[in-house]
C-alpha positions, 0 to 999 in steps of 0.5 A: 096533486098540483098541476106540476105533479100531474104534468110530471106524471104525463112526462114520465110516461111520454119518456117511457113510451119514447124509450121503448118505441126506439127500443122496439124499433132498433131491436127489429131493424138491427138485430142486435139486442139478443134478448127476449123483449116484453114492451109496456107500450099502452100500459105506461100509466100503471108503472108511472102511477104507481111508482110516482107514489113511492119513496125511493126507499121503498122497493119495486119488484116487476115480472118479465114487462119489466122496462117500464116499471124499471124506469118509472122507479128512477132506474138508469136508463143507459144501464137498461139499454146496455143490458138489452145489448148484452154490455158489461155496463148493463144494469146486470152486467150484461148477463140478464137481458131484458127481464132481469133488471136491477138497480138498487140504488133507485129502489128496483129490486129485480124483474124475472121472466118466471110467471109469479116469481117475484110475488113472494120476493116481494113478500118476503122484502116486506116481511123483513121490513116489518121485522125490522120496523123500518117504514118501507114498502114492497111493491110487485107488478105481475100479470092477469096470468099470474093470478092463476099461479098458486104462489099468488094465492099463498103469498096474498094469504101470508102477506095478509095473515101477518099485515105485511107492507106489501102492495100487489099490483096486477096489470091485467092487460087481458091476456096471457100470451095469447089466452084471453081472460074470458077463456081462463077464468069463470064468467062473474069472477074478477082478480081484486074480488079474490083478494077480498077474500084473504081479508085484505084491501083491494081495488079495481082502476082504470089502468089507463087513468094515471091520475086515478092510478096514482091516487089509488096507489098513493092510498094503498102505499101509504096504508101499508107503511101506516101498518094497515097490511097488504093492499091488492090494485087491479089495473085494467090496461092493454099492450099494443104489441105483441106478448114478446117482441117488438112487433104488432099482432092484430088481425092474428089468430087471438085478437083483431085489429079493430079490438087493438085500435079501440084500446089505442083510442084509450092511450093513457097519454092521450087521456092525461093530455086531454084532461090536462088541456083545460088548465095548461093550454101549453100541453101540447107543446110541452109534449112535443118538447119532451118528446124530443128530449127523450128522443135525445136521451134514448139516442145517447144511451144507444150510443153508449151502449153500442160503444160498449164491451160485452162482459169478459169471459173470465167473469162467466162465473162470477156471482154464481153460486159455488157449493162448498165441499162437506168437512166431517163432523168433529166432536161427536160422542 
């Protein structure tokens, strides 16, 4: 990567951090966003590093922690903010909230809250790409908890069997809600090694090193695009805030302040900044500028969302499945 490319990765992380920290504060203080929110604060390197390795025609799907991959793939920030406010200008028409984002123009296929739900959807998209012979790749983000769902194993098996162009991205933030990994999975096992059992390539990376994530993702995406089959990336990272909601939850029932602080010291933005300082001594000034620019961008998006209209009640059933009445068969002998 060039210095410009590396700076772009840092800027994208700063933008996502700024957006989410602002939204978290507003969520808590205003009480106007009436949707469950799962923030990726502390996990930005995963989404930014992976999505920067994709083309716009590639399609990304994510689970409930969806803001970061949505923005990293090029999703529209005002549409995201409006969706959190439940407004008609939201990316899902104000109907989906934080966990149901979509932006087909950017190649963000959708997100959903059911654990593991979007993993087989990404596999289905990859199967369509393979059948059509188009050089596109599907990617799916999910947490370590989803690796314990049956659909995770079924999807990996099917993708490997058909050598589908799909990249599985596990953001291992060490917890499934409040249950640590060690309490849920046998000692000596790992998520990435399970993919090896299905005969597919798999890599485990420091998920807070955006440059390492990007390099691993680039290799995986291009291999999938070239017809070499699926790849699983396990990215070790950590969420700073509570599982769902805007607050901090250290010194609670399941993790300590010391543990959270140790991961904050491994901040992906700080780590990338320290790496780049030697080749770009102005990096700190750049970050200050980016933060100011992003703060203005988010403020404009919030103003638009507040001023926007709620969905009209007459459109309540628009897009809902409407079963058709059965008709009697004809021409039967």
